[in-house]
Backbone as JSON Lines, residues from 0, in Angstrom:
{"i":0,"aa":"X","n":[0.96,-1.3,0.0],"ca":[-0.28,0.36,0.24],"c":[0.85,1.11,-0.22]}
{"i":1,"aa":"X","n":[0.51,1.96,-1.05],"ca":[1.32,3.21,-1.17],"c":[0.56,4.36,-0.57]}
{"i":2,"aa":"X","n":[1.07,5.08,0.29],"ca":[0.16,6.38,1.15],"c":[1.48,7.42,1.28]}
{"i":3,"aa":"X","n":[2.24,7.46,0.61],"ca":[2.92,8.91,0.69],"c":[4.2,8.31,-0.27]}
{"i":4,"aa":"X","n":[4.57,9.6,-0.94],"ca":[5.65,9.53,-2.13],"c":[6.07,11.49,-2.1]}
{"i":5,"aa":"X","n":[7.08,11.07,-2.7],"ca":[7.92,12.56,-3.15],"c":[7.88,12.36,-4.71]}
{"i":6,"aa":"X","n":[6.71,13.34,-5.17],"ca":[7.03,13.66,-6.49],"c":[7.31,14.93,-7.01]}
{"i":7,"aa":"X","n":[7.58,14.97,-8.5],"ca":[8.16,16.08,-9.08],"c":[7.14,17.16,-8.71]}
{"i":8,"aa":"X","n":[7.55,18.51,-8.99],"ca":[6.85,19.62,-9.14],"c":[6.43,19.69,-10.29]}
{"i":9,"aa":"X","n":[5.19,20.84,-10.75],"ca":[4.63,20.91,-11.87],"c":[5.84,21.68,-12.84]}
{"i":10,"aa":"X","n":[6.59,22.16,-12.54],"ca":[7.64,22.69,-13.17],"c":[8.58,21.86,-13.3]}
{"i":11,"aa":"X","n":[9.55,20.85,-12.54],"ca":[10.04,19.73,-12.74],"c":[9.41,18.98,-13.69]}
{"i":12,"aa":"X","n":[8.31,18.39,-13.72],"ca":[7.73,17.49,-14.55],"c":[7.73,18.1,-15.94]}
{"i":13,"aa":"X","n":[7.5,19.42,-16.2],"ca":[7.09,19.73,-17.36],"c":[8.65,19.88,-18.09]}
{"i":14,"aa":"X","n":[9.43,19.95,-17.18],"ca":[11.13,20.16,-17.7],"c":[11.56,19.01,-18.06]}
{"i":15,"aa":"X","n":[11.32,17.81,-17.59],"ca":[11.29,16.52,-17.93],"c":[11.05,16.08,-19.23]}
{"i":16,"aa":"X","n":[9.51,16.72,-19.39],"ca":[8.96,16.25,-21.1],"c":[9.45,17.29,-22.2]}
{"i":17,"aa":"X","n":[10.19,18.34,-21.7],"ca":[10.79,19.02,-23.07],"c":[11.93,18.99,-22.98]}
{"i":18,"aa":"X","n":[12.71,18.26,-21.84],"ca":[14.59,17.66,-22.12],"c":[14.19,16.11,-23.28]}
{"i":19,"aa":"X","n":[12.88,15.88,-23.28],"ca":[13.06,14.59,-24.23],"c":[13.52,14.97,-25.25]}
{"i":20,"aa":"X","n":[13.37,16.16,-26.03],"ca":[13.43,16.61,-27.54],"c":[15.1,16.61,-27.75]}
{"i":21,"aa":"X","n":[15.94,16.63,-26.44],"ca":[17.18,16.91,-26.44],"c":[17.96,15.32,-25.8]}
{"i":22,"aa":"X","n":[18.23,14.48,-26.46],"ca":[18.8,13.6,-25.82],"c":[20.07,13.67,-25.1]}
{"i":23,"aa":"X","n":[20.26,13.37,-23.85],"ca":[21.29,13.42,-23.33],"c":[21.59,14.9,-22.25]}
{"i":24,"aa":"X","n":[20.53,15.38,-22.22],"ca":[20.31,16.31,-21.37],"c":[19.65,15.97,-20.24]}
{"i":25,"aa":"X","n":[19.64,16.51,-18.81],"ca":[19.08,16.28,-18.1],"c":[18.28,17.3,-17.2]}
{"i":26,"aa":"X","n":[16.83,17.35,-17.17],"ca":[15.98,18.7,-16.8],"c":[16.23,18.87,-15.05]}
{"i":27,"aa":"X","n":[16.71,17.98,-14.46],"ca":[16.48,18.25,-12.9],"c":[17.82,17.51,-12.54]}
{"i":28,"aa":"X","n":[17.89,17.66,-11.26],"ca":[19.26,17.24,-10.74],"c":[19.02,16.35,-9.68]}
{"i":29,"aa":"X","n":[20.42,15.33,-9.36],"ca":[19.53,14.1,-8.66],"c":[19.77,14.78,-7.21]}
{"i":30,"aa":"X","n":[19.08,14.24,-6.59],"ca":[19.04,15.03,-4.6],"c":[19.12,13.56,-3.95]}
{"i":31,"aa":"X","n":[20.18,14.06,-3.35],"ca":[20.21,12.68,-2.49],"c":[19.39,12.2,-1.35]}
{"i":32,"aa":"X","n":[18.94,13.31,-0.78],"ca":[17.96,13.3,0.6],"c":[16.32,13.85,-0.01]}
{"i":33,"aa":"X","n":[15.53,13.57,-0.57],"ca":[14.75,14.31,-0.85],"c":[13.89,14.99,0.22]}
{"i":34,"aa":"X","n":[13.33,16.2,-0.13],"ca":[12.84,17.07,1.18],"c":[11.32,16.22,1.77]}
{"i":35,"aa":"X","n":[11.63,15.63,2.7],"ca":[10.06,15.23,3.01],"c":[8.84,16.37,3.28]}
{"i":36,"aa":"X","n":[9.15,17.75,3.33],"ca":[8.41,18.43,2.9],"c":[7.81,18.64,1.87]}
{"i":37,"aa":"X","n":[8.19,18.0,0.67],"ca":[7.84,18.07,0.08],"c":[6.61,16.79,-0.68]}
{"i":38,"aa":"X","n":[6.82,15.6,0.48],"ca":[6.1,14.48,0.22],"c":[4.26,14.75,0.21]}
{"i":39,"aa":"X","n":[3.76,13.65,-0.46],"ca":[2.74,14.39,-0.7],"c":[1.95,12.96,-0.19]}
{"i":40,"aa":"X","n":[0.58,13.22,0.19],"ca":[-0.52,12.17,0.67],"c":[-1.78,11.9,-0.01]}
{"i":41,"aa":"X","n":[-2.57,11.15,0.26],"ca":[-3.88,11.16,-0.41],"c":[-4.61,12.16,-0.25]}
{"i":42,"aa":"X","n":[-5.35,12.96,-1.25],"ca":[-5.83,13.99,-1.17],"c":[-5.2,15.35,-1.67]}
{"i":43,"aa":"X","n":[-3.94,15.11,-1.86],"ca":[-2.69,16.25,-2.36],"c":[-3.25,16.06,-3.68]}
{"i":44,"aa":"X","n":[-3.03,17.32,-4.09],"ca":[-2.6,17.31,-5.88],"c":[-1.27,17.38,-5.96]}
{"i":45,"aa":"X","n":[-1.33,16.42,-7.44],"ca":[0.05,16.14,-7.7],"c":[0.26,15.93,-9.05]}
{"i":46,"aa":"X","n":[1.28,16.25,-9.52],"ca":[1.43,16.69,-11.26],"c":[1.85,14.83,-11.54]}
{"i":47,"aa":"X","n":[0.79,14.64,-12.95],"ca":[0.68,13.29,-13.45],"c":[0.65,13.52,-14.81]}
{"i":48,"aa":"X","n":[1.63,12.68,-15.78],"ca":[1.66,12.23,-17.0],"c":[0.38,11.78,-17.61]}
{"i":49,"aa":"X","n":[-0.54,12.44,-18.61],"ca":[-1.32,12.1,-19.1],"c":[-1.39,12.19,-20.67]}
{"i":50,"aa":"X","n":[-1.47,11.06,-21.31],"ca":[-1.49,10.73,-22.97],"c":[-2.3,12.03,-23.43]}
{"i":51,"aa":"X","n":[-1.66,12.9,-24.45],"ca":[-2.56,13.79,-25.17],"c":[-2.14,13.68,-26.72]}
{"i":52,"aa":"X","n":[-3.07,13.62,-27.58],"ca":[-2.61,13.64,-28.74],"c":[-1.51,12.5,-29.07]}
{"i":53,"aa":"X","n":[-0.35,12.35,-29.75],"ca":[0.68,11.44,-29.75],"c":[1.64,11.71,-29.0]}
{"i":54,"aa":"X","n":[1.46,12.5,-27.58],"ca":[2.56,12.31,-26.78],"c":[1.99,12.39,-25.12]}
{"i":55,"aa":"X","n":[2.72,13.13,-24.25],"ca":[1.97,13.57,-23.0],"c":[2.36,15.15,-22.67]}
{"i":56,"aa":"X","n":[1.08,15.04,-21.54],"ca":[1.25,16.65,-20.87],"c":[1.16,16.35,-19.51]}
{"i":57,"aa":"X","n":[1.24,17.5,-18.55],"ca":[1.59,17.35,-17.4],"c":[0.46,17.96,-16.77]}
{"i":58,"aa":"X","n":[-0.55,17.03,-15.92],"ca":[-1.99,17.27,-15.36],"c":[-1.79,17.56,-13.8]}
{"i":59,"aa":"X","n":[-2.57,18.38,-13.03],"ca":[-2.5,18.23,-11.85],"c":[-3.76,17.7,-11.63]}
{"i":60,"aa":"X","n":[-3.47,16.23,-10.67],"ca":[-4.77,15.35,-10.38],"c":[-4.7,15.71,-9.04]}
{"i":61,"aa":"X","n":[-5.93,14.98,-8.36],"ca":[-5.86,14.51,-7.1],"c":[-5.64,13.34,-6.75]}
{"i":62,"aa":"X","n":[-5.07,13.02,-5.99],"ca":[-4.85,11.59,-5.52],"c":[-5.51,10.95,-4.4]}
{"i":63,"aa":"X","n":[-6.43,10.13,-4.99],"ca":[-7.31,9.24,-4.54],"c":[-8.94,9.26,-5.13]}
{"i":64,"aa":"X","n":[-9.86,8.38,-4.87],"ca":[-10.97,8.61,-5.23],"c":[-12.36,8.55,-4.05]}
{"i":65,"aa":"X","n":[-13.39,9.04,-4.41],"ca":[-14.11,9.08,-3.5],"c":[-14.66,7.72,-3.13]}
{"i":66,"aa":"X","n":[-15.4,7.43,-1.78],"ca":[-16.3,6.48,-1.31],"c":[-17.04,6.2,0.02]}
{"i":67,"aa":"X","n":[-17.73,5.97,-0.39],"ca":[-18.91,5.73,0.86],"c":[-18.88,7.22,1.34]}
{"i":68,"aa":"X","n":[-18.63,8.38,1.14],"ca":[-18.65,9.62,1.31],"c":[-17.52,10.02,1.75]}
{"i":69,"aa":"X","n":[-16.37,9.67,1.95],"ca":[-14.9,9.71,2.12],"c":[-14.42,10.22,0.62]}
{"i":70,"aa":"X","n":[-13.65,11.47,0.64],"ca":[-13.42,11.95,-0.7],"c":[-12.36,11.28,-1.43]}
{"i":71,"aa":"X","n":[-11.05,10.75,-0.57],"ca":[-9.94,10.27,-0.98],"c":[-9.77,8.83,-0.32]}
{"i":72,"aa":"X","n":[-10.78,8.13,-0.59],"ca":[-10.63,6.96,0.54],"c":[-10.11,5.77,-0.27]}
{"i":73,"aa":"X","n":[-9.91,6.18,-1.76],"ca":[-9.36,4.8,-2.43],"c":[-8.1,5.48,-2.91]}
{"i":74,"aa":"X","n":[-6.84,4.92,-2.51],"ca":[-5.72,5.64,-3.4],"c":[-5.15,4.83,-4.29]}
{"i":75,"aa":"X","n":[-5.06,3.5,-3.71],"ca":[-4.39,2.54,-4.58],"c":[-5.04,1.4,-5.42]}
{"i":76,"aa":"X","n":[-5.09,1.02,-6.35],"ca":[-5.42,0.16,-7.2],"c":[-4.96,-1.41,-7.52]}
{"i":77,"aa":"X","n":[-5.08,-2.56,-7.08],"ca":[-4.66,-3.71,-7.03],"c":[-4.73,-4.12,-8.71]}
{"i":78,"aa":"X","n":[-3.46,-3.98,-9.22],"ca":[-3.42,-4.43,-10.72],"c":[-4.36,-5.84,-11.14]}
{"i":79,"aa":"X","n":[-3.97,-6.51,-9.93],"ca":[-4.69,-7.96,-10.4],"c":[-6.46,-7.77,-10.0]}
{"i":80,"aa":"X","n":[-6.98,-7.16,-9.42],"ca":[-8.37,-6.75,-9.31],"c":[-8.68,-5.8,-10.57]}
{"i":81,"aa":"X","n":[-7.84,-4.84,-10.75],"ca":[-8.44,-4.21,-12.27],"c":[-8.3,-5.12,-13.42]}
{"i":82,"aa":"X","n":[-7.15,-6.18,-13.12],"ca":[-7.5,-6.52,-14.85],"c":[-8.86,-7.66,-14.76]}
{"i":83,"aa":"X","n":[-8.92,-8.35,-13.37],"ca":[-10.26,-8.99,-13.67],"c":[-11.31,-8.52,-13.59]}
{"i":84,"aa":"X","n":[-11.25,-7.41,-13.48],"ca":[-12.86,-6.2,-13.82],"c":[-12.59,-6.42,-15.3]}
{"i":85,"aa":"X","n":[-11.31,-5.84,-15.82],"ca":[-11.97,-5.7,-17.14],"c":[-12.08,-6.79,-18.1]}
{"i":86,"aa":"X","n":[-11.2,-8.35,-17.62],"ca":[-11.61,-9.34,-18.11],"c":[-13.16,-9.58,-18.26]}
{"i":87,"aa":"X","n":[-13.71,-9.57,-17.15],"ca":[-15.25,-9.78,-16.89],"c":[-16.44,-8.66,-17.78]}
{"i":88,"aa":"X","n":[-15.81,-7.71,-18.42],"ca":[-16.58,-6.9,-19.37],"c":[-16.85,-5.75,-19.06]}
{"i":89,"aa":"X","n":[-15.67,-5.21,-18.09],"ca":[-15.53,-3.77,-17.47],"c":[-16.46,-3.54,-16.62]}
{"i":90,"aa":"X","n":[-16.99,-4.47,-15.5],"ca":[-17.64,-4.13,-14.62],"c":[-16.85,-4.21,-13.07]}
{"i":91,"aa":"X","n":[-17.13,-2.99,-12.22],"ca":[-16.33,-2.89,-11.11],"c":[-15.98,-1.55,-11.35]}
{"i":92,"aa":"X","n":[-15.02,-1.31,-10.24],"ca":[-14.36,0.29,-10.02],"c":[-13.43,0.39,-10.45]}
{"i":93,"aa":"X","n":[-12.59,-0.47,-11.32],"ca":[-11.48,0.09,-11.88],"c":[-11.45,-0.2,-12.74]}
{"i":94,"aa":"X","n":[-12.51,-0.97,-13.69],"ca":[-12.74,-1.4,-15.33],"c":[-12.4,-0.4,-16.27]}
{"i":95,"aa":"X","n":[-13.02,0.82,-16.08],"ca":[-13.02,1.78,-16.98],"c":[-11.5,2.58,-16.96]}
{"i":96,"aa":"X","n":[-11.14,2.74,-15.67],"ca":[-9.53,3.31,-15.41],"c":[-8.71,2.77,-15.79]}
{"i":97,"aa":"X","n":[-8.88,1.48,-15.65],"ca":[-7.54,0.6,-16.11],"c":[-7.51,0.39,-17.63]}
{"i":98,"aa":"X","n":[-8.7,0.6,-18.77],"ca":[-8.86,0.33,-19.71],"c":[-8.37,1.76,-20.51]}
{"i":99,"aa":"X","n":[-9.19,2.98,-19.78],"ca":[-8.81,4.03,-20.74],"c":[-8.18,5.17,-20.07]}
{"i":100,"aa":"X","n":[-7.64,5.0,-18.83],"ca":[-7.16,6.1,-17.99],"c":[-6.04,5.98,-17.51]}
{"i":101,"aa":"X","n":[-5.05,5.2,-17.82],"ca":[-3.66,4.57,-17.76],"c":[-2.69,5.97,-17.6]}
{"i":102,"aa":"X","n":[-2.03,6.32,-16.61],"ca":[-1.13,7.48,-16.66],"c":[0.09,7.22,-15.77]}
{"i":103,"aa":"X","n":[0.61,8.18,-15.68],"ca":[2.07,8.06,-15.19],"c":[2.45,9.17,-13.94]}
{"i":104,"aa":"X","n":[2.97,8.87,-12.9],"ca":[3.27,9.53,-11.85],"c":[4.54,9.67,-11.34]}
{"i":105,"aa":"X","n":[5.35,10.78,-12.15],"ca":[6.79,11.13,-12.11],"c":[7.31,11.4,-10.36]}
{"i":106,"aa":"X","n":[7.92,10.71,-9.61],"ca":[8.46,10.48,-8.12],"c":[9.7,10.47,-8.19]}
{"i":107,"aa":"X","n":[10.46,11.33,-7.09],"ca":[11.64,10.88,-6.6],"c":[11.52,9.86,-5.68]}
{"i":108,"aa":"X","n":[10.91,9.64,-4.95],"ca":[10.62,8.42,-3.88],"c":[9.58,7.81,-3.74]}
{"i":109,"aa":"X","n":[9.08,6.79,-2.93],"ca":[7.72,6.43,-2.57],"c":[8.14,5.85,-1.19]}
{"i":110,"aa":"X","n":[7.2,5.48,-0.15],"ca":[7.45,4.97,1.1],"c":[6.45,3.72,1.4]}
{"i":111,"aa":"X","n":[6.79,3.02,2.39],"ca":[6.33,1.78,2.55],"c":[6.33,1.7,4.16]}
{"i":112,"aa":"X","n":[5.46,1.04,4.83],"ca":[5.34,1.26,5.88],"c":[5.85,-0.13,6.42]}
{"i":113,"aa":"X","n":[6.58,-0.61,7.34],"ca":[7.28,-1.87,7.67],"c":[6.12,-2.5,8.1]}
{"i":114,"aa":"X","n":[5.71,-4.05,7.96],"ca":[4.85,-4.78,8.36],"c":[4.97,-5.14,9.84]}
{"i":115,"aa":"X","n":[6.06,-5.16,10.46],"ca":[6.19,-5.71,11.76],"c":[7.12,-4.47,12.7]}
{"i":116,"aa":"X","n":[8.01,-3.67,12.19],"ca":[9.1,-2.65,12.69],"c":[7.97,-1.51,13.23]}
{"i":117,"aa":"X","n":[8.22,-0.77,14.65],"ca":[7.57,0.01,15.16],"c":[8.54,1.37,15.76]}
{"i":118,"aa":"X","n":[7.8,2.14,15.16],"ca":[8.63,3.3,16.11],"c":[7.94,4.16,16.72]}
{"i":119,"aa":"X","n":[8.35,5.24,18.09],"ca":[7.33,6.11,18.53],"c":[6.99,7.15,17.84]}
{"i":120,"aa":"X","n":[5.84,7.82,17.54],"ca":[5.45,8.56,16.92],"c":[5.69,10.26,17.06]}
{"i":121,"aa":"X","n":[6.45,10.84,17.05],"ca":[6.81,12.24,16.99],"c":[5.33,13.2,17.67]}
{"i":122,"aa":"X","n":[4.34,12.84,17.42],"ca":[3.11,13.47,17.09],"c":[2.07,13.15,18.52]}
{"i":123,"aa":"X","n":[2.19,11.91,18.56],"ca":[1.64,11.09,19.18],"c":[2.01,10.38,20.68]}
{"i":124,"aa":"X","n":[3.4,10.24,20.37],"ca":[4.33,9.0,21.29],"c":[3.58,7.58,21.41]}
{"i":125,"aa":"X","n":[2.94,7.35,19.83],"ca":[2.05,5.85,20.04],"c":[3.03,5.2,18.86]}
{"i":126,"aa":"X","n":[3.07,3.77,18.94],"ca":[3.74,3.15,18.49],"c":[3.18,3.03,16.85]}
{"i":127,"aa":"X","n":[3.68,3.12,15.83],"ca":[3.87,3.39,14.63],"c":[4.31,2.48,13.62]}
{"i":128,"aa":"X","n":[4.39,2.19,12.46],"ca":[5.03,1.44,11.22],"c":[6.26,2.6,11.21]}
{"i":129,"aa":"X","n":[7.7,1.86,11.16],"ca":[8.51,2.6,10.73],"c":[8.42,2.41,9.15]}
{"i":130,"aa":"X","n":[8.69,3.88,8.53],"ca":[8.39,3.95,7.11],"c":[9.72,3.67,6.34]}
{"i":131,"aa":"X","n":[10.03,3.21,5.3],"ca":[11.04,2.91,4.6],"c":[11.06,3.82,3.04]}
{"i":132,"aa":"X","n":[11.68,4.35,2.71],"ca":[11.76,5.43,1.66],"c":[12.58,4.39,0.52]}
{"i":133,"aa":"X","n":[11.77,4.18,-0.38],"ca":[12.43,3.22,-1.94],"c":[13.07,4.39,-2.79]}
{"i":134,"aa":"X","n":[13.78,4.05,-3.62],"ca":[14.43,4.99,-4.78],"c":[14.71,3.74,-5.8]}
{"i":135,"aa":"X","n":[14.74,4.34,-7.16],"ca":[15.32,3.69,-8.28],"c":[16.76,4.28,-8.16]}
{"i":136,"aa":"X","n":[17.81,2.7,-8.08],"ca":[19.26,3.71,-7.92],"c":[19.89,4.27,-9.23]}
{"i":137,"aa":"X","n":[20.69,5.63,-8.73],"ca":[21.07,6.36,-9.57],"c":[20.09,7.26,-10.06]}
{"i":138,"aa":"X","n":[18.94,7.14,-10.11],"ca":[17.52,7.93,-11.16],"c":[17.23,9.15,-10.57]}
{"i":139,"aa":"X","n":[17.41,10.18,-11.01],"ca":[16.97,11.58,-10.73],"c":[15.63,11.58,-10.19]}
{"i":140,"aa":"X","n":[14.41,10.53,-10.69],"ca":[13.39,10.41,-10.8],"c":[12.64,9.21,-11.6]}
{"i":141,"aa":"X","n":[11.99,8.99,-11.5],"ca":[11.07,7.56,-12.13],"c":[9.58,7.66,-11.93]}
{"i":142,"aa":"X","n":[8.86,6.49,-12.6],"ca":[7.74,6.47,-12.87],"c":[6.7,5.56,-12.21]}
{"i":143,"aa":"X","n":[5.52,5.93,-11.7],"ca":[4.77,4.88,-10.81],"c":[3.71,4.67,-12.2]}
{"i":144,"aa":"X","n":[3.22,3.85,-12.06],"ca":[1.88,3.66,-13.0],"c":[0.39,3.66,-12.13]}
{"i":145,"aa":"X","n":[-0.19,4.49,-12.56],"ca":[-1.59,5.15,-11.94],"c":[-2.81,4.96,-13.13]}
{"i":146,"aa":"X","n":[-3.84,4.97,-12.64],"ca":[-5.23,5.17,-13.4],"c":[-5.81,6.5,-12.92]}
{"i":147,"aa":"X","n":[-6.45,6.99,-13.89],"ca":[-7.34,8.19,-13.47],"c":[-8.94,7.94,-14.28]}
{"i":148,"aa":"X","n":[-9.33,8.79,-13.52],"ca":[-11.03,9.15,-14.06],"c":[-11.37,10.77,-13.48]}
{"i":149,"aa":"X","n":[-11.31,11.32,-14.5],"ca":[-11.7,12.84,-14.27],"c":[-10.61,13.28,-13.66]}
{"i":150,"aa":"X","n":[-10.73,14.21,-12.87],"ca":[-9.56,14.92,-11.99],"c":[-8.79,14.0,-11.0]}
{"i":151,"aa":"X","n":[-8.94,13.03,-11.08],"ca":[-8.5,11.92,-9.44],"c":[-7.53,10.72,-10.34]}
{"i":152,"aa":"X","n":[-6.96,10.64,-9.78],"ca":[-6.0,9.4,-9.75],"c":[-5.59,8.47,-8.94]}
{"i":153,"aa":"X","n":[-5.02,6.97,-8.95],"ca":[-5.04,6.2,-7.95],"c":[-3.46,5.32,-8.38]}
{"i":154,"aa":"X","n":[-2.77,5.36,-7.41],"ca":[-1.6,4.98,-7.87],"c":[-1.54,3.02,-8.16]}
{"i":155,"aa":"X","n":[-0.93,2.42,-8.64],"ca":[-1.4,1.1,-9.19],"c":[-0.32,0.1,-8.52]}
{"i":156,"aa":"X","n":[-1.03,-0.98,-7.39],"ca":[0.11,-1.66,-6.9],"c":[0.1,-3.09,-7.27]}
{"i":157,"aa":"X","n":[1.27,-3.81,-6.85],"ca":[1.54,-5.15,-7.43],"c":[1.82,-5.83,-6.06]}
{"i":158,"aa":"X","n":[2.36,-7.18,-6.33],"ca":[2.96,-8.09,-5.55],"c":[4.26,-7.49,-4.9]}
{"i":159,"aa":"X","n":[4.93,-7.67,-4.35],"ca":[6.58,-6.97,-3.9],"c":[7.59,-7.63,-4.39]}
{"i":160,"aa":"X","n":[8.36,-7.38,-4.89],"ca":[9.57,-7.73,-5.57],"c":[10.36,-8.07,-4.33]}
{"i":161,"aa":"X","n":[11.79,-8.25,-4.58],"ca":[12.59,-8.89,-3.6],"c":[13.28,-7.67,-2.98]}
{"i":162,"aa":"X","n":[12.96,-6.26,-3.33],"ca":[13.86,-5.13,-3.09],"c":[12.39,-4.59,-1.66]}
{"i":163,"aa":"X","n":[11.29,-5.17,-2.11],"ca":[10.32,-4.59,-1.12],"c":[9.91,-5.71,-0.11]}
{"i":164,"aa":"X","n":[9.86,-6.53,-0.92],"ca":[8.83,-7.96,0.05],"c":[9.24,-7.68,1.83]}
{"i":165,"aa":"X","n":[10.57,-7.81,1.87],"ca":[11.18,-7.63,3.2],"c":[10.18,-6.43,4.46]}
{"i":166,"aa":"X","n":[9.95,-5.67,3.45],"ca":[9.01,-4.42,4.23],"c":[7.76,-4.37,4.29]}
{"i":167,"aa":"X","n":[7.12,-4.63,3.06],"ca":[5.72,-4.88,2.95],"c":[5.39,-5.78,1.89]}
{"i":168,"aa":"X","n":[3.76,-6.25,2.07],"ca":[3.26,-7.22,1.14],"c":[2.72,-6.6,-0.26]}
{"i":169,"aa":"X","n":[2.62,-5.27,-0.44],"ca":[2.19,-4.63,-1.9],"c":[3.38,-3.76,-2.17]}
{"i":170,"aa":"X","n":[3.52,-3.32,-3.46],"ca":[4.32,-1.99,-3.96],"c":[3.62,-1.29,-5.33]}
{"i":171,"aa":"X","n":[4.24,0.07,-5.22],"ca":[3.66,0.47,-6.47],"c":[4.3,-0.28,-7.57]}
{"i":172,"aa":"X","n":[3.21,-0.09,-8.75],"ca":[3.91,-0.34,-10.07],"c":[5.02,0.41,-10.19]}
{"i":173,"aa":"X","n":[5.97,0.05,-10.27],"ca":[7.71,0.77,-10.75],"c":[7.85,0.73,-12.27]}
{"i":174,"aa":"X","n":[7.98,1.54,-12.62],"ca":[8.19,1.32,-14.15],"c":[9.82,1.42,-14.4]}
{"i":175,"aa":"X","n":[10.48,0.55,-15.27],"ca":[11.72,0.7,-15.68],"c":[11.61,1.22,-16.62]}
{"i":176,"aa":"X","n":[12.95,1.24,-17.84],"ca":[13.52,2.24,-18.78],"c":[12.45,1.66,-19.66]}
{"i":177,"aa":"X","n":[11.83,2.37,-20.68],"ca":[11.38,1.95,-21.72],"c":[10.02,1.59,-21.21]}
{"i":178,"aa":"X","n":[9.55,1.39,-20.07],"ca":[8.06,0.41,-19.77],"c":[6.73,1.66,-19.81]}
{"i":179,"aa":"X","n":[7.0,2.95,-19.67],"ca":[6.29,3.9,-19.78],"c":[5.03,3.81,-21.42]}
{"i":180,"aa":"X","n":[5.93,3.73,-22.13],"ca":[5.06,3.19,-23.36],"c":[4.36,1.91,-23.48]}
{"i":181,"aa":"X","n":[4.91,0.96,-22.78],"ca":[3.83,-0.48,-22.55],"c":[2.66,-0.23,-21.73]}
{"i":182,"aa":"X","n":[2.91,0.48,-20.5],"ca":[2.02,0.9,-19.67],"c":[0.69,1.48,-20.4]}
{"i":183,"aa":"X","n":[1.38,2.63,-21.15],"ca":[0.12,3.33,-22.17],"c":[-0.47,2.64,-23.08]}
{"i":184,"aa":"X","n":[0.28,1.52,-23.75],"ca":[-0.05,0.91,-24.77],"c":[-1.25,0.01,-24.3]}
{"i":185,"aa":"X","n":[-1.36,-1.04,-25.34],"ca":[-2.13,-2.47,-25.57],"c":[-1.68,-3.27,-24.52]}
{"i":186,"aa":"X","n":[-0.37,-3.39,-24.54],"ca":[0.45,-4.6,-23.44],"c":[0.62,-4.38,-22.12]}
{"i":187,"aa":"X","n":[-0.12,-3.6,-21.49],"ca":[0.29,-3.11,-20.55],"c":[-0.07,-4.39,-19.51]}
{"i":188,"aa":"X","n":[-1.04,-5.21,-19.53],"ca":[-1.06,-6.52,-18.75],"c":[0.19,-7.33,-18.25]}
{"i":189,"aa":"X","n":[0.99,-6.98,-19.44],"ca":[2.5,-7.72,-19.09],"c":[3.37,-7.21,-18.25]}
{"i":190,"aa":"X","n":[3.24,-5.85,-17.44],"ca":[3.81,-5.22,-16.21],"c":[3.51,-5.86,-14.86]}
{"i":191,"aa":"X","n":[2.87,-6.62,-14.61],"ca":[2.46,-6.73,-13.37],"c":[3.69,-7.36,-12.46]}
{"i":192,"aa":"X","n":[4.41,-8.12,-12.65],"ca":[5.55,-8.61,-12.2],"c":[6.71,-7.77,-12.1]}
{"i":193,"aa":"X","n":[7.19,-7.41,-11.29],"ca":[8.27,-6.23,-10.9],"c":[9.64,-7.03,-10.7]}
{"i":194,"aa":"X","n":[9.89,-8.03,-10.96],"ca":[11.14,-8.89,-10.37],"c":[12.35,-8.45,-10.53]}
{"i":195,"aa":"X","n":[12.4,-7.83,-12.17],"ca":[13.45,-7.19,-13.01],"c":[13.69,-5.73,-12.36]}
{"i":196,"aa":"X","n":[13.21,-5.23,-11.28],"ca":[13.45,-3.8,-10.87],"c":[13.78,-3.96,-9.46]}
{"i":197,"aa":"X","n":[15.08,-3.5,-9.46],"ca":[15.89,-3.76,-8.28],"c":[15.88,-1.85,-7.62]}
{"i":198,"aa":"X","n":[15.46,-1.79,-6.44],"ca":[15.07,-0.76,-5.61],"c":[16.17,-0.38,-4.72]}
{"i":199,"aa":"X","n":[16.77,0.41,-4.02],"ca":[17.35,0.78,-3.13],"c":[16.51,1.29,-1.76]}
{"i":200,"aa":"X","n":[16.65,0.84,-0.69],"ca":[15.72,1.36,0.78],"c":[16.76,2.12,1.42]}
{"i":201,"aa":"X","n":[15.87,2.78,2.62],"ca":[16.63,3.27,3.67],"c":[15.7,3.47,4.72]}
{"i":202,"aa":"X","n":[15.42,3.26,6.2],"ca":[14.71,3.51,6.91],"c":[14.53,5.16,7.33]}
{"i":203,"aa":"X","n":[13.4,5.67,7.6],"ca":[13.11,6.91,8.07],"c":[13.23,6.64,9.6]}
{"i":204,"aa":"X","n":[13.83,8.05,9.82],"ca":[14.14,8.1,11.62],"c":[12.82,7.78,12.34]}
């Protein structure tokens, strides 16, 4: 379950798109320790790459879908569930979004809470799950698969790979080099397994 991530700003996300026209250039710099003040959680407005014409555009979308009167209650989409709904004839919450609303979220890092490790909350003093920060080694930024409807989006999750499984039983669908076009194209169901993606992690204080 992904409930926290460090996205690019709108300006950074647009600069990355613009730089694609000049191979070998870098639009953003590598940051060793992303600023936690820039982290977002469900309900935040986040820069997202959405298909437009023959390319991509940057849109500001709200993280999370409403459910049972709660505005941002559903913020992760299990790819297994979405594909099953699509197989059954586009019935279910995610069928339309996975069929027509696939998009990309550019981030510097995402976080997962450890399933067993606990730390004392600075705010409440109560035990909470220790958070682990995950990154793609050496990458200034990378892409998470997502789905959208209207002005809202949800992060797609899948079974954890060897990098994430010691911490959590789910992970965002992290896209590797060249896979953004696959996610946006007809072969997106092939991306469910993330065994080929290596991530680095560190525990947060």
